[in-house]
C-alpha positions as CSV (number, residue, x, y, z in Angstrom):
1,M,-29.3,-29.3,-22.7
2,P,-29.7,-26.2,-24.9
3,M,-27.2,-25.7,-27.6
4,S,-24.3,-23.3,-26.9
5,P,-24.0,-20.5,-29.5
6,V,-21.3,-21.6,-31.9
7,S,-19.4,-19.4,-34.4
8,S,-19.6,-20.4,-38.0
9,D,-15.9,-20.1,-38.9
10,N,-14.1,-22.3,-36.4
11,N,-16.8,-24.3,-34.6
12,K,-16.0,-22.6,-31.2
13,P,-18.5,-21.3,-28.9
14,V,-19.2,-17.5,-28.9
15,D,-18.1,-16.0,-25.6
16,D,-21.1,-14.2,-24.4
17,H,-19.5,-13.4,-21.1
18,E,-18.7,-9.7,-20.2
19,V,-15.0,-9.4,-20.6
20,Q,-14.4,-7.9,-17.2
21,G,-10.7,-8.4,-16.4
22,C,-9.5,-5.4,-18.3
23,I,-12.5,-3.3,-17.8
24,N,-11.0,-1.3,-14.9
25,M,-12.4,1.3,-12.6
26,P,-9.9,4.2,-12.9
27,L,-8.6,5.5,-9.6
28,K,-7.0,8.8,-8.7
29,G,-5.0,9.9,-5.7
30,L,-3.4,6.5,-4.7
31,E,-1.3,6.7,-1.7
32,T,2.5,6.2,-2.2
33,I,3.7,2.8,-1.1
34,A,7.4,3.4,-1.6
35,P,8.2,2.4,2.0
36,L,6.9,-1.1,1.4
37,V,9.7,-1.7,-1.1
38,C,12.6,-0.4,1.0
39,S,15.4,-2.4,2.6
40,V,15.0,-3.2,6.2
41,K,17.2,-4.7,8.9
42,E,16.7,-8.2,10.3
43,T,15.5,-9.0,13.8
44,P,17.2,-12.4,14.5
45,E,16.2,-12.6,18.2
46,P,12.5,-12.8,19.2
47,I,10.9,-9.5,20.4
48,S,7.6,-8.9,22.1
49,T,4.5,-7.3,20.5
50,K,1.7,-5.3,21.9
51,V,-1.6,-7.0,21.7
52,Q,-4.8,-5.1,21.4
53,G,-8.1,-6.9,21.5
54,T,-7.9,-10.7,22.0
55,I,-6.0,-13.3,20.2
56,P,-7.7,-16.6,20.9
57,S,-5.7,-18.7,23.3
58,W,-6.4,-21.9,21.3
59,I,-4.2,-20.5,18.4
60,S,-0.6,-21.8,18.8
61,G,2.4,-22.2,16.5
62,S,4.0,-19.8,14.0
63,L,2.9,-17.8,11.1
64,L,6.0,-17.9,8.6
65,R,6.3,-15.3,5.8
66,N,8.7,-14.9,2.9
67,G,9.5,-12.1,0.6
68,P,12.1,-9.5,-0.5
69,G,13.8,-7.5,2.3
70,K,16.9,-5.9,0.7
71,F,16.8,-4.0,-2.6
72,E,20.4,-2.8,-3.0
73,F,24.0,-3.4,-2.3
74,G,26.3,-0.5,-2.2
75,N,25.6,1.6,-5.2
76,T,23.9,-1.2,-7.2
77,H,20.2,-1.5,-7.1
78,Y,17.6,-4.2,-8.1
79,N,15.1,-3.4,-10.9
80,H,12.2,-5.7,-10.1
81,W,10.2,-6.5,-6.9
82,F,10.9,-10.2,-7.4
83,D,14.7,-9.5,-7.2
84,G,15.0,-8.5,-3.5
85,M,17.0,-10.6,-1.1
86,A,14.9,-13.2,0.7
87,M,13.9,-12.2,4.2
88,L,12.1,-14.7,6.5
89,H,9.7,-13.7,9.2
90,Q,8.1,-15.5,12.1
91,F,5.2,-14.5,14.2
92,R,5.1,-17.0,17.1
93,I,1.7,-17.3,18.9
94,D,1.2,-18.9,22.2
95,K,-1.5,-18.3,24.8
96,G,-2.7,-15.1,23.3
97,Q,0.7,-13.5,23.1
98,V,2.9,-13.0,20.0
99,T,6.7,-12.6,19.4
100,Y,8.4,-11.7,16.2
101,R,11.7,-12.3,14.6
102,S,13.3,-12.2,11.1
103,R,16.4,-13.2,9.3
104,F,17.8,-12.8,5.9
105,L,18.2,-16.1,4.0
106,Q,22.0,-17.0,3.9
107,S,21.9,-17.8,0.3
108,D,25.0,-17.8,-1.9
109,A,23.5,-14.8,-3.7
110,Y,23.1,-12.9,-0.4
111,K,26.5,-13.8,1.0
112,K,28.3,-13.0,-2.2
113,N,26.6,-9.7,-2.6
114,S,27.3,-8.8,1.0
115,E,31.0,-9.7,0.6
116,W,31.5,-7.4,-2.3
117,D,28.8,-4.8,-1.3
118,R,27.5,-4.9,-4.9
119,I,25.1,-7.1,-6.9
120,M,27.2,-10.0,-7.9
121,M,24.5,-12.5,-9.0
122,S,21.8,-11.8,-11.5
123,E,18.2,-12.0,-10.6
124,F,14.9,-12.2,-12.6
125,G,14.9,-8.4,-13.5
126,T,18.4,-7.4,-12.8
127,L,21.6,-8.3,-14.6
128,A,24.7,-8.3,-12.5
129,L,27.4,-6.1,-13.9
130,P,30.8,-7.5,-14.7
131,D,33.4,-7.7,-11.9
132,P,35.2,-4.4,-11.7
133,C,38.4,-6.2,-10.6
134,Q,38.6,-8.0,-13.9
135,N,40.5,-6.4,-16.8
136,L,38.7,-5.3,-19.9
137,F,39.3,-8.6,-21.8
138,Q,38.1,-10.7,-18.8
139,R,34.9,-8.6,-18.6
140,F,34.3,-9.1,-22.3
141,L,34.7,-12.9,-22.0
142,S,32.4,-13.1,-18.9
143,R,29.5,-12.1,-21.1
144,F,29.7,-15.4,-22.8
145,E,29.5,-17.4,-19.6
146,R,26.3,-19.2,-18.6
147,M,24.2,-17.1,-16.3
148,E,24.2,-18.8,-12.9
149,P,20.6,-19.5,-11.6
150,T,20.0,-17.7,-8.3
151,D,19.3,-19.4,-5.0
152,N,17.6,-16.3,-3.6
153,A,14.5,-18.3,-2.5
154,N,12.2,-15.3,-1.6
155,V,8.8,-16.6,-2.7
156,S,7.4,-19.1,-0.1
157,F,7.9,-21.7,2.7
158,V,7.2,-25.2,1.6
159,K,7.4,-28.7,3.2
160,Y,8.9,-31.9,1.9
161,K,9.1,-35.0,4.1
162,S,8.2,-32.8,7.1
163,D,11.2,-30.5,6.6
164,Y,10.7,-26.8,5.9
165,Y,12.3,-25.2,2.9
166,V,12.1,-21.7,1.3
167,S,11.7,-21.8,-2.4
168,T,11.8,-19.6,-5.5
169,E,11.4,-21.0,-9.1
170,T,15.0,-22.1,-10.0
171,N,16.5,-25.5,-9.2
172,F,17.7,-24.3,-5.8
173,M,15.7,-24.3,-2.4
174,H,17.2,-23.9,1.2
175,K,16.2,-26.1,4.1
176,V,15.6,-23.8,7.1
177,N,14.9,-24.2,10.8
178,P,11.3,-22.9,11.3
179,E,12.1,-22.4,15.0
180,N,14.8,-19.8,14.6
181,L,14.8,-19.1,10.8
182,K,18.4,-20.2,10.4
183,T,19.6,-21.4,7.0
184,L,20.6,-25.1,7.1
185,E,21.2,-26.5,3.7
186,K,21.1,-25.7,0.0
187,V,19.3,-28.2,-2.0
188,D,19.4,-28.7,-5.9
189,W,16.4,-30.4,-7.5
190,S,18.6,-31.3,-10.5
191,K,20.7,-33.6,-8.3
192,F,17.6,-35.8,-7.8
193,I,15.5,-35.6,-11.0
194,A,16.0,-34.2,-14.4
195,V,14.5,-30.7,-14.0
196,N,15.9,-27.2,-14.1
197,G,13.5,-25.8,-11.5
198,A,10.3,-26.2,-9.7
199,T,7.5,-24.1,-8.5
200,A,7.2,-22.5,-5.1
201,H,3.6,-23.8,-4.8
202,P,3.5,-27.6,-4.3
203,H,0.4,-29.5,-3.4
204,Y,-0.1,-32.1,-0.6
205,D,-2.0,-35.3,-0.2
206,P,-3.3,-36.2,3.3
207,D,-0.5,-38.7,3.8
208,G,2.2,-36.1,3.1
209,T,2.9,-37.1,-0.5
210,T,3.9,-33.9,-2.3
211,Y,3.3,-33.0,-6.0
212,N,5.0,-30.2,-8.0
213,M,5.9,-29.1,-11.5
214,G,9.2,-28.1,-13.1
215,N,10.7,-27.5,-16.5
216,S,13.6,-29.2,-18.1
217,Y,15.6,-27.9,-21.0
218,G,17.5,-30.1,-23.5
219,T,18.7,-30.3,-27.0
220,K,15.2,-31.1,-28.1
221,G,13.7,-28.0,-26.4
222,A,11.7,-27.7,-23.2
223,Q,9.4,-30.0,-21.4
224,Y,6.9,-29.6,-18.5
225,N,7.4,-32.2,-15.8
226,F,5.1,-33.4,-13.1
227,I,7.0,-34.4,-9.9
228,R,6.0,-36.6,-7.0
229,V,7.9,-36.6,-3.7
230,P,7.3,-39.4,-1.1
231,P,6.0,-38.4,2.3
232,E,8.6,-39.9,4.5
233,K,12.4,-40.2,4.8
234,T,14.5,-43.3,4.4
235,H,17.3,-41.7,6.3
236,A,17.4,-38.7,8.7
237,S,19.6,-36.7,6.2
238,D,17.2,-37.2,3.4
239,S,15.9,-34.2,1.4
240,L,14.4,-35.0,-2.1
241,Q,15.6,-38.6,-2.3
242,G,12.8,-40.7,-3.9
243,A,11.4,-37.9,-6.0
244,K,10.2,-39.0,-9.4
245,V,8.9,-37.4,-12.6
246,L,5.4,-38.7,-13.1
247,C,5.3,-37.7,-16.7
248,S,6.4,-35.0,-19.1
249,I,4.5,-32.9,-21.6
250,E,5.8,-31.1,-24.6
251,P,5.0,-27.4,-24.9
252,V,3.0,-26.1,-27.9
253,N,6.2,-24.4,-29.0
254,K,9.3,-26.1,-27.5
255,S,11.5,-23.0,-27.9
256,H,8.8,-20.8,-26.3
257,P,7.3,-22.7,-23.3
258,S,4.8,-21.1,-21.0
259,Y,5.8,-19.3,-17.8
260,Y,3.7,-20.7,-14.9
261,H,3.8,-19.9,-11.2
262,S,1.6,-22.7,-9.8
263,F,-0.7,-25.5,-10.9
264,A,-3.9,-27.2,-9.7
265,M,-4.7,-30.6,-8.1
266,S,-7.8,-32.5,-7.5
267,E,-8.3,-35.9,-5.8
268,N,-7.1,-37.8,-9.0
269,F,-5.5,-35.3,-11.3
270,V,-2.9,-32.7,-11.5
271,V,-3.9,-29.9,-13.8
272,F,-1.4,-27.7,-15.7
273,I,-2.5,-24.5,-17.3
274,E,-0.4,-23.7,-20.3
275,Q,-1.0,-20.0,-20.7
276,P,0.1,-17.4,-23.3
277,I,2.8,-15.9,-21.0
278,K,5.8,-17.2,-22.9
279,M,9.5,-17.6,-22.4
280,D,11.9,-17.1,-25.3
281,L,14.5,-19.6,-24.7
282,L,17.0,-18.2,-27.2
283,K,16.7,-14.8,-25.4
284,I,17.2,-16.4,-22.0
285,V,20.4,-18.3,-23.1
286,T,21.9,-15.2,-24.7
287,A,20.6,-12.7,-22.0
288,K,24.0,-12.2,-20.4
289,M,25.7,-11.8,-23.8
290,R,23.1,-9.2,-24.8
291,G,23.4,-7.4,-21.5
292,K,19.7,-8.1,-20.7
293,P,18.0,-9.5,-17.6
294,L,15.9,-12.7,-17.8
295,S,12.6,-10.8,-17.5
296,E,13.2,-9.4,-21.0
297,A,12.7,-12.8,-22.4
298,I,9.1,-13.2,-21.0
299,Y,6.3,-11.9,-23.1
300,W,2.5,-12.1,-23.5
301,D,0.9,-13.5,-26.8
302,P,-2.8,-12.7,-26.7
303,H,-3.2,-14.6,-30.0
304,Q,-2.6,-18.0,-28.4
305,E,-5.2,-19.9,-26.5
306,T,-4.9,-21.3,-23.0
307,I,-4.7,-25.1,-22.6
308,F,-5.6,-27.2,-19.6
309,H,-3.5,-30.5,-19.4
310,L,-4.8,-33.3,-17.1
311,V,-2.5,-35.9,-15.6
312,D,-3.7,-38.9,-13.6
313,K,-1.5,-38.4,-10.5
314,H,-1.6,-42.1,-9.6
315,T,-0.5,-43.5,-13.0
316,G,1.1,-40.5,-14.7
317,E,-1.1,-40.9,-17.7
318,V,-1.9,-37.7,-19.7
319,S,-5.4,-37.1,-20.9
320,S,-5.7,-37.2,-24.6
321,V,-8.3,-34.6,-24.4
322,K,-7.1,-31.0,-24.4
323,Y,-9.3,-28.4,-22.8
324,Q,-8.9,-25.0,-24.3
325,T,-10.1,-21.5,-23.5
326,K,-9.3,-18.0,-24.6
327,A,-6.0,-16.2,-23.8
328,L,-5.8,-15.6,-20.0
329,S,-3.0,-15.4,-17.4
330,T,-3.1,-17.0,-14.0
331,F,-0.6,-17.0,-11.1
332,H,-2.6,-18.7,-8.5
333,Q,-5.2,-21.5,-8.6
334,I,-7.7,-21.7,-5.9
335,N,-9.0,-25.3,-5.8
336,A,-9.9,-28.1,-8.1
337,F,-12.4,-30.9,-7.4
338,E,-14.2,-33.7,-9.1
339,E,-17.9,-34.2,-9.0
340,D,-20.6,-36.0,-11.2
341,G,-18.2,-36.6,-14.0
342,F,-16.7,-33.1,-14.1
343,L,-13.5,-31.5,-12.9
344,M,-13.9,-28.0,-11.6
345,V,-10.9,-25.8,-11.8
346,D,-11.1,-22.5,-9.8
347,M,-8.4,-19.9,-10.3
348,C,-7.6,-16.2,-10.2
349,C,-7.4,-15.0,-13.8
350,S,-6.7,-11.9,-15.8
351,D,-7.4,-11.2,-19.5
352,D,-4.0,-9.8,-20.0
353,G,-0.6,-11.3,-19.1
354,Q,1.7,-8.2,-18.7
355,A,1.4,-7.8,-14.9
356,I,5.0,-9.1,-14.4
357,N,6.4,-6.1,-16.3
358,N,4.5,-3.6,-14.1
359,Y,6.1,-4.7,-10.9
360,L,9.4,-2.8,-11.5
361,I,10.6,-1.2,-8.3
362,Q,10.6,2.2,-9.9
363,N,6.9,1.8,-10.5
364,L,6.1,0.7,-7.0
365,R,8.0,3.7,-5.7
366,K,6.1,6.3,-7.9
367,S,3.6,8.8,-6.5
368,G,0.9,11.1,-7.7
369,D,-0.4,10.9,-11.2
370,A,2.5,8.6,-12.3
371,L,1.4,6.0,-9.7
372,D,-2.2,6.3,-10.8
373,E,-1.2,5.7,-14.3
374,V,0.7,2.5,-13.6
375,Y,-2.2,1.1,-11.6
376,N,-4.9,2.1,-14.1
377,N,-3.1,0.5,-16.9
378,M,-3.0,-2.9,-15.2
379,C,-5.6,-5.6,-15.8
380,R,-7.6,-6.7,-12.8
381,V,-7.6,-10.4,-11.5
382,Y,-10.8,-12.2,-10.7
383,P,-11.7,-15.7,-9.5
384,R,-13.3,-17.8,-12.1
385,R,-14.4,-21.5,-12.5
386,F,-13.9,-23.8,-15.4
387,V,-15.9,-26.9,-15.7
388,L,-14.1,-29.7,-17.6
389,P,-16.0,-32.9,-18.6
390,L,-14.0,-36.0,-17.7
391,N,-15.9,-38.5,-19.9
392,V,-15.4,-37.2,-23.4
393,T,-15.3,-39.9,-26.0
394,S,-15.7,-40.4,-29.8
395,E,-19.4,-40.7,-29.2
396,T,-19.6,-37.4,-27.4
397,L,-21.6,-34.9,-29.6
398,T,-19.8,-31.8,-30.9
399,G,-21.2,-28.3,-30.8
400,Q,-23.2,-28.9,-27.6
401,N,-22.7,-27.7,-24.0
402,L,-21.6,-30.7,-22.1
403,N,-22.0,-29.0,-18.7
404,T,-25.1,-30.5,-17.0
405,R,-24.4,-29.1,-13.5
406,P,-27.4,-27.2,-12.1
407,S,-27.1,-23.5,-11.9
408,S,-23.7,-23.5,-13.5
409,K,-23.1,-20.8,-16.2
410,A,-19.8,-22.3,-17.4
411,T,-19.8,-24.0,-20.7
412,C,-17.7,-26.8,-22.3
413,V,-18.2,-27.8,-25.9
414,K,-16.5,-30.5,-27.8
415,I,-15.1,-29.0,-30.9
416,S,-13.1,-32.0,-32.3
417,D,-12.2,-35.5,-31.3
418,D,-9.6,-34.4,-28.7
419,K,-10.5,-30.8,-28.0
420,V,-13.1,-29.2,-25.7
421,F,-13.5,-25.4,-25.6
422,C,-14.4,-24.1,-22.2
423,Q,-15.9,-20.7,-21.1
424,H,-15.7,-19.8,-17.4
425,E,-18.3,-18.7,-14.9
426,N,-17.5,-15.9,-12.4
427,L,-17.0,-16.8,-8.7
428,H,-17.9,-13.2,-7.7
429,G,-20.5,-10.5,-7.9
430,D,-20.2,-7.1,-9.3
431,D,-19.2,-5.7,-5.9
432,L,-15.7,-7.2,-6.2
433,H,-14.9,-4.6,-8.9
434,E,-14.9,-2.0,-6.1
435,Y,-12.1,-3.8,-4.5
436,G,-9.9,-4.3,-7.6
437,G,-10.4,-7.9,-8.0
438,L,-8.9,-10.7,-5.9
439,E,-5.4,-12.3,-5.6
440,F,-3.4,-14.3,-3.1
441,P,-6.3,-16.8,-2.8
442,Q,-6.6,-19.1,0.2
443,I,-9.0,-21.8,1.4
444,N,-9.5,-24.1,4.4
445,Y,-6.8,-26.2,2.6
446,G,-6.5,-29.1,5.2
447,R,-10.1,-30.1,4.9
448,Y,-11.3,-28.7,1.5
449,N,-8.4,-28.9,-1.0
450,T,-9.4,-31.3,-3.8
451,R,-13.0,-31.2,-2.5
452,P,-16.2,-29.2,-3.0
453,Y,-15.9,-26.0,-0.9
454,R,-17.8,-22.8,-0.2
455,Y,-15.4,-20.1,1.1
456,L,-12.5,-18.3,-0.5
457,Y,-10.3,-15.8,1.1
458,G,-7.9,-13.3,-0.6
459,C,-6.6,-9.8,-0.9
460,G,-8.4,-7.0,-2.8
461,F,-6.2,-5.0,-5.1
462,S,-7.3,-1.4,-5.3
463,H,-3.6,-0.7,-5.4
464,L,-0.4,-2.3,-6.7
465,V,-0.4,-4.4,-3.6
466,G,-3.2,-5.8,-1.5
467,D,-5.2,-3.2,0.4
468,S,-8.1,-5.2,1.8
469,L,-9.0,-8.7,3.0
470,L,-11.9,-10.4,1.3
471,K,-14.1,-13.5,2.0
472,M,-16.1,-14.8,-0.9
473,D,-19.1,-17.1,-0.3
474,L,-19.3,-19.2,-3.4
475,K,-22.8,-20.3,-2.7
476,D,-24.2,-16.9,-3.6
477,N,-21.1,-14.9,-4.5
478,T,-21.5,-12.5,-1.6
479,L,-18.6,-10.7,-0.1
480,K,-17.3,-9.8,3.3
481,V,-14.6,-7.3,3.5
482,W,-12.0,-6.0,6.0
483,Y,-10.7,-2.6,4.8
484,R,-8.9,0.3,6.6
485,K,-7.7,3.2,4.8
486,C,-3.9,3.4,4.4
487,L,-3.4,-0.2,5.6
488,Y,-2.0,-3.0,3.4
489,P,-2.7,-6.5,4.5
490,S,-0.8,-9.5,3.1
491,E,-2.0,-12.9,1.9
492,P,-4.6,-14.3,4.5
493,V,-4.0,-17.6,6.1
494,F,-6.9,-19.7,7.4
495,V,-6.5,-21.5,10.8
496,P,-9.3,-23.8,11.8
497,S,-10.5,-23.8,15.3
498,H,-10.0,-27.0,17.4
499,D,-13.7,-27.8,17.6
500,A,-14.5,-26.7,14.0
501,V,-17.8,-28.0,12.6
502,E,-18.4,-25.7,9.6
503,E,-15.9,-24.8,6.9
504,D,-15.3,-21.3,8.2
505,D,-15.0,-22.1,11.9
506,G,-11.6,-20.5,12.6
507,V,-9.6,-17.4,12.2
508,I,-7.8,-15.5,9.5
509,L,-4.1,-14.4,10.1
510,S,-2.6,-11.5,8.0
511,V,0.4,-9.2,8.4
512,V,-0.7,-5.6,7.9
513,L,1.7,-2.8,6.9
514,T,1.3,1.0,7.2
515,P,3.6,2.8,4.8
516,S,2.6,6.3,6.2
517,Q,3.7,5.3,9.8
518,D,7.2,4.3,10.9
519,K,7.2,0.8,12.4
520,G,3.5,0.5,11.8
521,T,3.4,-3.3,11.3
522,F,0.9,-5.6,13.1
523,L,-0.4,-9.2,12.9
524,L,-4.2,-9.1,12.4
525,V,-6.5,-11.8,13.5
526,L,-10.0,-11.9,12.1
527,D,-12.9,-14.2,13.0
528,A,-13.1,-16.2,9.7
529,K,-16.9,-16.5,10.0
530,T,-17.9,-12.9,10.6
531,F,-14.7,-11.2,9.3
532,E,-14.7,-9.1,12.4
533,E,-11.4,-8.2,14.0
534,L,-10.6,-10.1,17.2
535,G,-7.2,-8.7,17.9
536,R,-3.9,-7.4,16.5
537,A,-0.3,-7.6,17.7
538,S,1.8,-4.6,16.9
539,V,5.4,-5.0,16.0
540,P,8.0,-2.2,16.4
541,V,9.7,-2.9,13.1
542,N,9.4,-1.9,9.4
543,M,8.7,-4.7,7.0
544,P,8.5,-4.7,3.1
545,Y,5.5,-6.1,1.4
546,G,6.2,-9.8,0.9
547,F,4.7,-12.7,-1.0
548,H,3.5,-15.8,0.7
549,A,2.8,-17.3,4.2
550,H,2.7,-20.7,5.8
551,R,1.2,-21.6,9.2
552,K,3.4,-24.0,11.3
553,E,1.6,-26.0,14.0
554,E,3.1,-26.5,17.4
555,S,5.2,-29.7,17.7
556,G,2.9,-32.6,18.7
557,E,-0.3,-30.8,17.6
558,T,-2.3,-33.1,15.3
559,K,-5.2,-32.9,13.0
560,C,-7.7,-35.6,12.1
561,V,-8.4,-36.3,8.5
562,A,-10.2,-39.1,6.6
563,A,-8.4,-41.9,4.7
564,E,-9.0,-42.4,1.0
565,N,-12.3,-44.3,1.5
566,T,-13.8,-41.5,3.7
567,R,-13.7,-38.1,2.1
568,D,-13.7,-36.1,5.3
569,W,-14.9,-36.2,8.8
570,E,-18.3,-34.7,7.8
571,T,-19.2,-38.0,6.2
572,W,-19.0,-39.5,9.7
573,H,-21.2,-36.7,11.1
574,R,-23.9,-37.4,8.5
575,G,-23.6,-41.1,9.2
576,S,-23.3,-41.8,5.5
577,R,-20.5,-44.4,5.8
578,G,-17.7,-45.7,7.9
579,G,-14.1,-46.0,7.1
580,T,-10.6,-45.7,8.5
581,H,-9.5,-42.5,10.1
582,L,-5.9,-41.3,10.1
583,C,-4.2,-38.8,12.3
584,L,-1.5,-36.7,10.8
585,D,1.0,-35.5,13.4
586,S,3.1,-32.3,13.0
587,N,5.8,-34.4,11.2
588,G,3.4,-35.3,8.5
589,K,3.3,-39.0,9.5
590,S,0.0,-40.9,9.6
591,R,-1.2,-43.7,11.7
592,V,-4.5,-45.6,11.8
593,L,-6.2,-44.8,15.0
594,W,-9.7,-46.3,14.7
595,R,-11.6,-48.3,12.2
596,V,-15.4,-48.7,12.3
597,T,-18.0,-49.9,9.9
598,T,-20.9,-47.8,11.0
599,A,-20.6,-44.1,11.7
600,A,-22.5,-42.5,14.5
601,A,-25.3,-40.2,13.4
602,E,-24.1,-37.4,15.7
603,F,-20.3,-37.8,15.4
604,N,-18.3,-35.1,17.0
605,R,-14.8,-34.6,15.6
606,S,-13.3,-32.9,18.6
607,A,-14.7,-35.6,20.9
608,W,-13.4,-38.3,18.6
609,C,-9.9,-36.9,18.6
610,V,-9.8,-36.7,22.3
611,A,-11.1,-40.2,22.7
612,S,-8.5,-41.4,20.2
613,G,-5.7,-40.0,22.3
614,T,-4.9,-37.1,19.9
615,L,-4.9,-33.3,20.5
616,E,-7.1,-31.6,17.9
């Protein structure tokens, strides 16, 4: 392999990539999106929608979405987009028709705020004011009380042991009924394992085992914890029983740990990206006393590098090799997979970490030049791949690019016994700049998470929120786009067709909002292969722009996946090897359906599922 250029002062490779994340295309005349961050009323009973075009009859189940839906109580207002009270949405699809309903999560925060008609519980960017019913001395003393973590779970829907929860990033989740969106039970992570919170983006193994990450804070500072939750319940009333901390990692600076929103997972590793978005713990514990919200304690330190930590998810062993790259920020990882002795980590990255501070509600409600200025000062986010060599030993040469993958432009150079410096390769072409980069990434998760894949879906961001839907072909970095002026689509969700053969056989679901039109909301259905619109279901409600979505399959619907000794059903199709096939039902339980030793050369997945007595 040719030598990678190395700087003479610190033995690190010279970054000869174009630094594109903060090279922005300035825009003028952005449309105001203030209606997308306004409070709305809930619709607890299902209502019909008006379908235009055709929604394929094979699509069944529900698209569930989560996000803020109320931004004030009485005369008190939230400051940050992340603060709004959680509103849960359901689009139920059956035989080409769609119904819609929504409910506010009945969290303690929502109920307490509603009872007093004022903000009584602090959120990420908003500090609750002292109780006006208290006397002056009581209000003074209340500043020295510990700030209670919120249970306003407004980020995503997640599953543990086949139950549905809504989650934020504190230690509290809420179990909900996905059929009617009613709040069932408040669950506290800290009652089961020693963590003070967990991400709203867990990962799942085919058998339903769930992995997550959460911090813990003690007298010795912070720790990053890797969590594993078993796939099945021991008792019907179980929630997080059986959860275990796989291992813990110390931050580079225990009093200034990194903020993280998610993590990556391959077949054998969980991957944590310790990024230079830092949390000042002293400022956090004194926030209430200082009269500041928690957001004031989060800052970007561009002088620190980004570190990839690898943990064997079967043993909990932490890799002694640390993989480093330049300062970057990432909210969402795309995929991670192992191949030929390398671990590929794909994620949406920015060369700046100050985006959190830009999503103040007052910024989102600006118009004219003021809105343009907010957007043009933001760093764009792009999909990138890092290639991490897994077989680094004391014999591995330093100063040499270890990446031997054909056509890969990423580099990874050993710079000391336990450090490898990595430089990314882009997972896009220049045309992505026209659409403001890509965020809210999604893939065909059921079949391709932890595996080599070809297609990536996401939102283009030529505004402060998504304003286009994108499909990236990673084979040649070509782009397909759905864009309509003045329409704002949400995170795309891929739904595979029942007889899917290729990776992109299926549809994309996205909820689209129209701030210039009253009650201009609709569920959009795109052909995932062509990215052409198939149909839409218009909903006579207003809806704020939210965060994340989850597709719930109909009860009894199943999907066939391969067991550990067979990577996926395509290995059967190629006749490369046999193995044991499992079928996961909608409750996440697996059972062996058929074991063979020789795969048919022309295996058909749909026919196999039918022959096995399952519904694919």
